[in-house]
N, C-alpha and C positions, 0 to 999 in steps of 0.2 A: 371289579366286577364283584358288587354287593351282593349278600345272597338274604333269604328268606327267613328269618327267625324262627319263623314256624314252620318250616320243615326240620328235621333231625338228618344232619349234617355229619356224613362220611366222609372222612381224612382222605378217607386210600381212593376215592371216586374225583377223576383233574376235571374242572371245567371241560373238555374236551368230553368228556363222557357224559356227565349230564346231560350236555347239547347235541350229544350222539344220541341218550337217549331219547330225546324228546322229539329227533329226527326220525329218532325208530316208528315210536307211539303216532306220529303224525302220518308215519307209511302205513301203516297200522290201521290210518281211520282212528283210533283211539283215545275219545274224552282228554285232554291234558290231566297229568294224574299230579302234577304237584305244582309250586307256583316258584321254586327256584328257580332267577332269574336268568341262567343261561340254559335250565330246561324250555324254559319258554319260547327264549329267543329262537334256539333249535329248534323247538316245534313248529313254529309260523315261519319259520325260513324254508320247513321243508311241505306242510302244509299247502294241500293242494297240487302240490307235484307229480310228475307221474313217474314212478320210483320204479326201478330192472328187481324183476322177483331175485334172480342173484342179489341183489344191493341188498335189498331187505333180509334174505335168509343170510347174510352175512354178518347183518346189527343183531338178527334174534340168537346168530352161532355165537356172539362175541357175549353176547349179554346171559345165556343161561349156561352158556360153557364155566363164566362165571363166579355165575352160582355153584354149577356145580363142584370147581376147584373149589371153592368152600367148604361146600357138601363133605367134599374126600377128604376137609380137615388141610386145607392148602389156608396160608396167607397171601394173597393176591394184592397182585400192586401195577397195575400196567406199568409198561415198561417206559411212555413216552413220558410217566411223572416223572417216574426217577431220569431219567433223559436232560429232563428240562433242570432240575437239579444238579445235575452232576454237571450242566453248562455254566449254570451260573456260579462255582466253585470254580470249574475251569475260564472261565472268565476272565472272572474278578479276579484271578490268580497271576492272570496274564498282564491286565492293567496294572494289580499292585506293585510287577515290578518297575512302573515305569512312574512311579508314582515320585512326585519329589515333594508335595507340602505334608507334612505330619497329620494334618487333621482327616488326608481323603487317605490316608494308608492306614489310620484307625478305622475309620471308616466299612475304607474295604473290608481290609481283618476281620470287622465283627458283621458285617456279611456273611464272610468266608463260615464263619464258625459256627453260624445261625443254621446256612446245609449242614457243614460234618455233621454238625448237631442231630439233627433231623434227620441224614442218611444213617448217622450211626448208630440210632435207638433202633435202624429197622435191621441196616444187617451185623451189626455186631462188630465179631472178630472178621467178619468176613470183608468189614467196609474196605481197604484197603485194595484187596484184590476186583473188587467189586469196580470200584474207582479206574483201575487200571487197564480192567477192560472196555467201561463207557470213556473213559479217555481216548482209546485206539477205535470205541468205533463211531467217534463225534467228529473228528474230521476226516471221516470214511463218510459218514453217511450225512455231511455237508457238500465237499463233491456231489455225490452219486444226485441231490437234489438237484443241482447245477444243469444234470446233465441228461435228468431219465425221464422214464414218459409219466405224467402226471400218474395215468393208471397204474402206477406196477409200487408196490406195496414195498416201502425199509424195514420199515421197523417192527417187528413180533410184537405182541400184544400184554403179555405181562408175562414179571417177576415174580415168581413162587417159592414160598419157605415149606416145606415141610418137614418135623426129624430135624431141623438146624442143618438143612439142605438147599441150598438157589439153585432152579433151574429156571430158564428160559419156555416162555411157552408161545405158541401163536397158534392162537383158532383156527380151523376154516372149517368152513362151512359144506357138504354135497361133494360136490368133486374136485372144487378148490384146490389148490396146492401153493404150499409156498412158494416167493418169488427166487429167480436167480441171490437179490440182497439179502430177504431176509436170510434166506442156507445159508449166505455168507456171515452173517450175525452169530447165527448157529455155530459156524465153526472157530469163528473169534470167541465165543463163551466157552466155548469147546478148549477151545486153548487155552484158558482162563481158567480151568479146574471150571466150570459150570454147567451141569444138565443143560442138555436142549430137548426142544418136549412140543410133535406137533397134537394137536383136541381136536378130532374129527366129531364135528357134527351131522346130526342128518338131520333135517329139517325137511317135513312132509306137510303139508297143508298149514307151512303158517306154525308149526310145532316142532322143537325139539323134542325127537321121538329115542336117538339112539346118542352116545358118545363115547367114546375110544380113545384113548391118552398112550399114544407111542413115543418112542426115544426116537429122537433122529441121527 
């Protein structure tokens, strides 16, 4: 999908984040704030639909939580965006092992290197450790996706970095709690040496009034 060149393009925001923010603005009845294709698509999809307050509060929590984390000095990356990059490496590597034609082998190697370079630039010396974590998580996620209730979350929201320490963060608004699957992901991250945290956001009258970051 193409991007509108007139918009500032934050490379840490995925297509899905832009769609989600468009959906939130539509739910809040706010005039479209961007011309970005993905944002507008999310806006139009949610325009004139009824949304439960818990859903709206959750999106507000994610948006304001992301801003707050950045204000506290964290680098913030979407967990799902990193997941998609590592999936490209994993699936391409599996395909590469079955290749016979040299042209396809070289093509796959170049594809893998592109994503390894991208992720290496983010995770630095922790790249291999993060790769092992995601490579363990991805098959579990696939298995859960096949059997779960559609409303039950699987992946946490963010991977954050501060003082060269990476952590997994799930944002929860008001009384919402991490799902069983998200807690499984937290435990898995801890087993690979990464912190797991929950950012609790109090949303009142559609405004974020309090933030509290706690270790899981």
